[in-house]
BASE-823444 format. One record per residue (C-alpha): residue number from 0; x, y, z. Coordinates in steps of 0.001 Angstrom, whole numbers. Example, Ala and Ser with C-alpha at 12.3 -4.5 7.8 and 13.67 -1.06 7.14 Angstrom:
<kolgus>
k:0 | xx:12300 | yy:-4500 | zz:7800
k:1 | xx:13670 | yy:-1060 | zz:7140
</kolgus>
This chain:
<kolgus>
k:0 | xx:59 | yy:-105 | zz:5
k:1 | xx:1583 | yy:3445 | zz:-837
k:2 | xx:-259 | yy:6613 | zz:-65
k:3 | xx:-4089 | yy:6433 | zz:-198
k:4 | xx:-4332 | yy:3307 | zz:-2322
k:5 | xx:-4938 | yy:-17 | zz:-1519
k:6 | xx:-3572 | yy:-3120 | zz:-2886
k:7 | xx:-5719 | yy:-2864 | zz:-5898
k:8 | xx:-5504 | yy:731 | zz:-6563
k:9 | xx:-8901 | yy:1505 | zz:-4687
k:10 | xx:-8349 | yy:4729 | zz:-2427
k:11 | xx:-8867 | yy:4385 | zz:1426
k:12 | xx:-9041 | yy:5968 | zz:4540
k:13 | xx:-5940 | yy:5369 | zz:6867
k:14 | xx:-6293 | yy:3680 | zz:10390
k:15 | xx:-4711 | yy:4051 | zz:13934
k:16 | xx:-3073 | yy:729 | zz:14677
k:17 | xx:-2496 | yy:306 | zz:18365
k:18 | xx:-207 | yy:-1857 | zz:20138
k:19 | xx:-317 | yy:-2400 | zz:23932
k:20 | xx:1300 | yy:-4886 | zz:26330
k:21 | xx:2782 | yy:-5020 | zz:29686
k:22 | xx:6299 | yy:-4116 | zz:29838
k:23 | xx:8552 | yy:-6864 | zz:28554
k:24 | xx:5815 | yy:-8620 | zz:26537
k:25 | xx:7686 | yy:-7434 | zz:23177
k:26 | xx:5201 | yy:-4425 | zz:22171
k:27 | xx:8509 | yy:-1999 | zz:21421
k:28 | xx:10166 | yy:-4947 | zz:19196
k:29 | xx:7072 | yy:-5516 | zz:17188
k:30 | xx:6396 | yy:-1818 | zz:16559
k:31 | xx:10036 | yy:-1416 | zz:15327
k:32 | xx:9435 | yy:-4324 | zz:13167
k:33 | xx:6206 | yy:-2972 | zz:11701
k:34 | xx:7945 | yy:434 | zz:10961
k:35 | xx:10811 | yy:-1229 | zz:9319
k:36 | xx:8979 | yy:-3780 | zz:7333
k:37 | xx:5692 | yy:-2502 | zz:6533
k:38 | xx:5063 | yy:349 | zz:3829
k:39 | xx:2621 | yy:3183 | zz:4595
k:40 | xx:2846 | yy:2950 | zz:8312
k:41 | xx:4280 | yy:5646 | zz:10510
k:42 | xx:4785 | yy:5948 | zz:14263
k:43 | xx:2803 | yy:8721 | zz:16185
k:44 | xx:5101 | yy:11285 | zz:17688
k:45 | xx:3681 | yy:12167 | zz:21047
k:46 | xx:3836 | yy:15714 | zz:22824
k:47 | xx:5512 | yy:15708 | zz:26141
k:48 | xx:6621 | yy:18036 | zz:28870
k:49 | xx:9532 | yy:15827 | zz:30084
k:50 | xx:13175 | yy:17099 | zz:29322
k:51 | xx:14895 | yy:16031 | zz:26153
k:52 | xx:17536 | yy:13085 | zz:26673
k:53 | xx:20838 | yy:12829 | zz:24992
k:54 | xx:20345 | yy:11847 | zz:21391
k:55 | xx:16652 | yy:12518 | zz:21244
k:56 | xx:15530 | yy:14749 | zz:18374
k:57 | xx:12521 | yy:17130 | zz:18708
k:58 | xx:9842 | yy:16403 | zz:16377
k:59 | xx:11165 | yy:12716 | zz:15658
k:60 | xx:11339 | yy:11095 | zz:19174
k:61 | xx:8912 | yy:13641 | zz:20790
k:62 | xx:7536 | yy:17012 | zz:20335
k:63 | xx:9001 | yy:18622 | zz:23372
k:64 | xx:6851 | yy:21483 | zz:24960
k:65 | xx:6464 | yy:23072 | zz:28212
k:66 | xx:3691 | yy:22426 | zz:30684
k:67 | xx:1865 | yy:25785 | zz:29815
k:68 | xx:1903 | yy:24915 | zz:26113
k:69 | xx:654 | yy:21235 | zz:26688
k:70 | xx:-2257 | yy:22459 | zz:29057
k:71 | xx:-3279 | yy:24947 | zz:26036
k:72 | xx:-3319 | yy:21912 | zz:23713
k:73 | xx:-5545 | yy:19992 | zz:26095
k:74 | xx:-7994 | yy:22904 | zz:26453
k:75 | xx:-8139 | yy:23557 | zz:22506
k:76 | xx:-8963 | yy:19930 | zz:22127
k:77 | xx:-5691 | yy:19527 | zz:19865
k:78 | xx:-4707 | yy:16005 | zz:21554
k:79 | xx:-6256 | yy:12513 | zz:20740
k:80 | xx:-5014 | yy:11098 | zz:23678
k:81 | xx:-2937 | yy:12277 | zz:26944
k:82 | xx:-1832 | yy:11140 | zz:30334
k:83 | xx:478 | yy:11945 | zz:33210
k:84 | xx:3172 | yy:9701 | zz:33929
k:85 | xx:5546 | yy:10632 | zz:36722
k:86 | xx:4814 | yy:14111 | zz:36831
k:87 | xx:5403 | yy:14492 | zz:32971
k:88 | xx:2536 | yy:14977 | zz:30323
k:89 | xx:2421 | yy:12921 | zz:27189
k:90 | xx:-263 | yy:13191 | zz:24509
k:91 | xx:-1028 | yy:12678 | zz:20808
k:92 | xx:-1377 | yy:15710 | zz:18664
k:93 | xx:-4595 | yy:15452 | zz:16668
k:94 | xx:-3686 | yy:17169 | zz:13465
k:95 | xx:-800 | yy:15231 | zz:12084
k:96 | xx:-2657 | yy:12045 | zz:12660
k:97 | xx:-5786 | yy:13367 | zz:10901
k:98 | xx:-3813 | yy:14485 | zz:7986
k:99 | xx:-2223 | yy:10945 | zz:7531
k:100 | xx:-5408 | yy:9156 | zz:7688
k:101 | xx:-7097 | yy:11302 | zz:5148
k:102 | xx:-4128 | yy:10614 | zz:2956
k:103 | xx:-4764 | yy:6932 | zz:3420
k:104 | xx:-1608 | yy:6469 | zz:5452
k:105 | xx:-1726 | yy:4333 | zz:8665
k:106 | xx:-317 | yy:5593 | zz:12110
k:107 | xx:968 | yy:3180 | zz:14716
k:108 | xx:511 | yy:3905 | zz:18417
k:109 | xx:2500 | yy:2419 | zz:21321
k:110 | xx:322 | yy:3386 | zz:24274
k:111 | xx:-1477 | yy:1694 | zz:27219
k:112 | xx:-5135 | yy:900 | zz:27876
k:113 | xx:-5964 | yy:4160 | zz:28880
k:114 | xx:-4697 | yy:6090 | zz:25906
k:115 | xx:-6512 | yy:3279 | zz:23688
k:116 | xx:-9788 | yy:3998 | zz:25457
k:117 | xx:-9325 | yy:7664 | zz:24714
k:118 | xx:-8560 | yy:7069 | zz:21253
k:119 | xx:-11886 | yy:5167 | zz:20831
k:120 | xx:-14014 | yy:7894 | zz:22365
k:121 | xx:-12415 | yy:10184 | zz:19945
k:122 | xx:-12430 | yy:8144 | zz:16685
k:123 | xx:-13744 | yy:4690 | zz:17200
k:124 | xx:-14038 | yy:3772 | zz:13274
k:125 | xx:-10399 | yy:4634 | zz:12769
k:126 | xx:-9062 | yy:2667 | zz:15585
k:127 | xx:-7610 | yy:-1093 | zz:15600
k:128 | xx:-6165 | yy:-2296 | zz:18911
k:129 | xx:-4015 | yy:-5295 | zz:19499
k:130 | xx:-2921 | yy:-6479 | zz:23013
k:131 | xx:290 | yy:-8269 | zz:23154
k:132 | xx:529 | yy:-11121 | zz:25816
k:133 | xx:3634 | yy:-13037 | zz:27162
k:134 | xx:3153 | yy:-16777 | zz:26887
k:135 | xx:3422 | yy:-17045 | zz:30925
k:136 | xx:4183 | yy:-14809 | zz:33999
k:137 | xx:7541 | yy:-16824 | zz:34267
k:138 | xx:8491 | yy:-15813 | zz:30884
k:139 | xx:7708 | yy:-12187 | zz:31256
k:140 | xx:9772 | yy:-11943 | zz:34545
k:141 | xx:12775 | yy:-13530 | zz:32723
k:142 | xx:12344 | yy:-11038 | zz:29777
k:143 | xx:12387 | yy:-8227 | zz:32260
k:144 | xx:15655 | yy:-9459 | zz:34014
k:145 | xx:17427 | yy:-10227 | zz:30595
k:146 | xx:17025 | yy:-6522 | zz:29589
k:147 | xx:19195 | yy:-6034 | zz:32662
k:148 | xx:17900 | yy:-2373 | zz:32936
k:149 | xx:16009 | yy:-2492 | zz:35940
k:150 | xx:16589 | yy:-3250 | zz:39894
k:151 | xx:14684 | yy:-6308 | zz:41250
k:152 | xx:12431 | yy:-4010 | zz:42854
k:153 | xx:11515 | yy:-2114 | zz:39945
k:154 | xx:10806 | yy:-5436 | zz:38051
k:155 | xx:8573 | yy:-6385 | zz:40994
k:156 | xx:6759 | yy:-3129 | zz:40184
k:157 | xx:6415 | yy:-3777 | zz:36687
k:158 | xx:5083 | yy:-7338 | zz:37231
k:159 | xx:2549 | yy:-5817 | zz:39577
k:160 | xx:1470 | yy:-3295 | zz:36911
k:161 | xx:1346 | yy:-6126 | zz:34402
k:162 | xx:-1395 | yy:-7960 | zz:36232
k:163 | xx:-3336 | yy:-4683 | zz:36351
k:164 | xx:-2873 | yy:-4187 | zz:32652
k:165 | xx:-3837 | yy:-7712 | zz:31868
k:166 | xx:-7405 | yy:-7194 | zz:33381
k:167 | xx:-7991 | yy:-4868 | zz:30170
k:168 | xx:-7188 | yy:-7567 | zz:27687
k:169 | xx:-10799 | yy:-7890 | zz:26779
k:170 | xx:-11211 | yy:-4179 | zz:25694
k:171 | xx:-8799 | yy:-4988 | zz:22541
k:172 | xx:-10009 | yy:-5978 | zz:19027
k:173 | xx:-7338 | yy:-8631 | zz:18930
k:174 | xx:-4894 | yy:-10589 | zz:21141
k:175 | xx:-1505 | yy:-11814 | zz:20011
k:176 | xx:526 | yy:-14296 | zz:22453
k:177 | xx:4180 | yy:-13501 | zz:21762
k:178 | xx:5982 | yy:-16610 | zz:22272
k:179 | xx:7951 | yy:-16181 | zz:19393
k:180 | xx:8744 | yy:-12903 | zz:17923
k:181 | xx:8610 | yy:-13882 | zz:14038
k:182 | xx:5409 | yy:-15631 | zz:14510
k:183 | xx:3914 | yy:-12887 | zz:16505
k:184 | xx:5039 | yy:-10136 | zz:14116
k:185 | xx:3618 | yy:-12259 | zz:11070
k:186 | xx:4 | yy:-12195 | zz:13227
k:187 | xx:202 | yy:-8502 | zz:13907
k:188 | xx:1044 | yy:-8003 | zz:10267
k:189 | xx:-2050 | yy:-10276 | zz:9309
k:190 | xx:-4157 | yy:-8072 | zz:11364
k:191 | xx:-3189 | yy:-4644 | zz:9604
k:192 | xx:-3233 | yy:-6424 | zz:6159
k:193 | xx:-6944 | yy:-7309 | zz:6876
k:194 | xx:-8083 | yy:-4222 | zz:8304
k:195 | xx:-6664 | yy:-2129 | zz:5435
k:196 | xx:-9087 | yy:-4257 | zz:3462
k:197 | xx:-12276 | yy:-3581 | zz:5329
k:198 | xx:-14960 | yy:-2270 | zz:3176
k:199 | xx:-15929 | yy:990 | zz:5231
k:200 | xx:-12139 | yy:2176 | zz:4947
k:201 | xx:-12202 | yy:1927 | zz:1204
k:202 | xx:-13322 | yy:5165 | zz:397
k:203 | xx:-12823 | yy:4761 | zz:-3395
k:204 | xx:-14766 | yy:1277 | zz:-3366
k:205 | xx:-18314 | yy:2915 | zz:-4274
k:206 | xx:-16930 | yy:4548 | zz:-7428
k:207 | xx:-14804 | yy:1614 | zz:-8464
k:208 | xx:-18031 | yy:-808 | zz:-8185
k:209 | xx:-20168 | yy:1667 | zz:-10071
k:210 | xx:-17526 | yy:1922 | zz:-12891
k:211 | xx:-17457 | yy:-2062 | zz:-12909
k:212 | xx:-21188 | yy:-1978 | zz:-13348
k:213 | xx:-21352 | yy:613 | zz:-15936
k:214 | xx:-18742 | yy:-1499 | zz:-17882
k:215 | xx:-20837 | yy:-4784 | zz:-17483
k:216 | xx:-24071 | yy:-2978 | zz:-18716
k:217 | xx:-22710 | yy:-1937 | zz:-21882
</kolgus>
């Protein structure tokens, strides 16, 4: 798919493709693979009030704004979803996402269940949500330890948070169990491909069918 055209050249509206998972279940890896391997898909760039970290690029990693600017964006309804995490604000600017969807491009979201819920409230027809599960609690804990980024206390906290996040699994359109990353990626990519072909997203389909009918009636 390139631009606003589907596999057969019929124009379509883009979609918001949401991946959520407990920390360590593989959401970030799957998101990276999707961006690398799937044409016509871009990662949503969030606005944030947190300070820029070394190596980050404004407008590429995040849109870095001050708290007053963020509050103004919330009041003007310029964000599709937003949340406060450790005293910092994070949110998805509406304008670039809507421009992408109108042009037939898809936008990937790496957000939690609360952000997904807000997106649904704003634009249910455009949202496709996938929740990534680990094959077992033991496997999730092993992955968190293997990353070697967090202390044991932090890992315990992430495991407790995972239990809470799992309680929202039934709110998602699709569930993928990530036992093998290649198989999980194939499943996620298949979901995206199928959703791109849904009749209600293919805005050029009515004209295409009418032209077929005209040709057949000659």
